N, C-alpha and C positions, 0 to 999 in steps of 0.2 A: 315609824322612824319620821315624827315629825317633819323633822330637816331634809326632808324628801318628798320634793311636789310633783305632784301628777296634772298631765294637762293633756288637751285635743290638739291637733294642729288643725288645721283649717281641711284639710283632708282628710278627716278624723282619727290620725296617728297620733301613739303615743308618745307621749314627750315627759323625759322627768330629769328635772332641774334642780342639782343642788348645790351647796358650797361647804367647805369644812378646813376650820382653822384649826394648828397643833400649834401647843407649849403654853398657852395664856402667858402674854408676855404684860407689862408696863404700856404697851402700846393698845393692849383690847379696848378700853374704851374708847378711844378714836374708833376703830374700828368696829364694835360694838354701834357707833353710833351711826355709822355710814350705812350700814346693814339694816337697819330701823330704818333710814330715812329712804332708804331702795327697797324698801320690804319682802330684803331676800332670805331667805331660810338657811340657817347656818349648822352645823354641828362644829363645838366645841370640845375637841380631844385637849384633857387636861393631866399633864405629869403633878398627881396627887403630892406629892414629898414635893413639890417646887412652890408649893399655894402657901406657903407662912405667914407670910405678910397680910394682912388684916383686910386690908379693902380687894385684894384679889377674890376673897372668900364672898366676900360681900356682893360684888358684879356677879360672881356665879351662879346666888341666890338670886338675884335679880335676874338674871337669864332664863332660871326653869319656869319663869311666870306666861310666857312669850309660847306661842299656837305654833311657831313656826324655828324654833330655837331646840337643841339637842344638847347633850353634857355627853361626852362618851370619857371612856378612859384611856392613857396613854401612857401605862407604867406608874410608879411610884416617881422612880428616878430618872424617867429617860434612858433606860438601860438600853445598850442594844442585846437584842435578845440571844442572836445566834452566839457572842462573843463571851454569855457568863453561863451557870452551870444550871443542868436542868430544874435543880428543886428549887434552884432563886429567880428561876422565870417564873416559875409556879405562886412563889411569893409577890414577885412583879404585879402579877394580874392580880390575885389575891386582893391583898393588900388596897391597892387604888382602886378597886373597885370598894372595897369595904367603907375605906377613909370617903369617897367619896359621893356613898349613902348616906354614909354618917354625918356627913357635911351639909348635906343638899336635899336629906331627907326626899330620893326620887330614885328610882332605881337605874341602875347604871346598865346596859345592855351591848352599848359598843366599842369598839377598842378601834386603837389606831395602831398601829407596829413601828415603832420611833424606826425612823430614818429607813424605811421599807425591813428589814432585818427578820428574815422570820426563816423556816422550814416548813413538810410536812408534820414532822412534828410538833411545832411551837404551835401550828393553827391549831391542832388538834389540843393541844392544852387550853387555847383560849375557848375553845368550845366548851373544855370542862369544867375551864371555872365562871361558865353562866353565862356567856356572851352569845349576842348572837350573829353580829356582824362581823367583821376585822379591815381595817382601810389598807392597800400597800400603799406605795408612791407610785406605783406604775401609770403614765401620764397617755395618751390620745386615745384614750378608748373612748367609743359613744356607743359600750354597749355593756348593761347592767353583768356581773359577772355570775357565771353559774354558780361558782364555791361563795356561800356569803361571807368567808372566812378569807377570801383573795380579792375583794373591792378594787375595784382599777377605778385609776381619775382621766380627766380629759385634760386638765390644764391646771400645772403646778402655775400659781404668781410669781413666775421667775425665771429668769433668760437662761434653760435648759440646754445642752448640748443635744437633746433627741428635737430640738427644734429649729437645726442646719444653719442657726444664724436670724432665726426669723425673730422678733419680738411679742411675750406672749400675750400682751393687749391683741396686737393684730392677730397671728392666731387663735388665741382665744375669742374672737373675734368671728374668727371664719365657723371655727367650730359651733360656737353655739348657731349661726345662719344655717350650717346644713344641721342641725338636731332638729331647729323649728322646722326645717322644711321635709325632713326625710323622713321625724320620727325618732326617737332615741334618747338617748343618757346623756346629760352635758353636768359635768363635775367639776368648779373649779376648788381652790385649795391650795392653802397657803401660811405664812406666818404673817400674825401684825409686826414681830419684830425685826423680819428679813425685809419687808416692806420700809419700813421707816428707816432700815441702815441705806438700803439702794434709794432712797429720795421718793417711791413711787407712791405716796399716796394718791398725787395729781392723775395718774395714769390706773389708778385702784379705783378711784371715783367717777372717770369714764367709765370704766369698763362697768360697775354696779350700775349703771344711768343706762346704758346700753342694754345692758340685759333686762331692767326695769321697762325700758319701751319695747324692746322687744316681744319680753311673754306679755306685756299690758294688749300690746296692736297684735299679735300674732297665733294667742293662743287662748284657748277656754279651760276654766278646770272642769 
């Protein structure tokens, strides 16, 4: 996975860092510009059926040339998979993969459950459809999940109830520092449309700058 960067901290411990971004909205170009400026890896999970406007496909194709960006599937219609018939689940999984591979001319091996709706049967269907991993929306994890079809995350760029009143930027910096110091896994994720809706581009850029500096000052490939 190109978007999962592996480092060593000053103690020689493994540090894994990634980011991922769901839904591919009109605000994706601004997000991509910041990711490139701060040299951060990223996975973009795309709901293939929502990419009908030409500029979105153009940008998605451009992303495939970078060695630190990946493209993953997010179903065709952003369906909540536990709420639709199982035969339709497999259609969402396979059709999205087929569309993305046809449009982008790259293998699509990674998946994200829309809004984290899945169960054990759906996870098995994801594997059967030819994916290698699937990401959930579970947060506050600093360990890589032992189950590749139930990947957890560290921080969602959104002020969730799990944060107990703390803002995501502050908590994210704390978790990043902890992982860099002690080894582990740091995964930031979000939605460009959500960042724009809540007026948090300044906060996001600050956090990207913080990540870049911490990586440069403390980690080695």
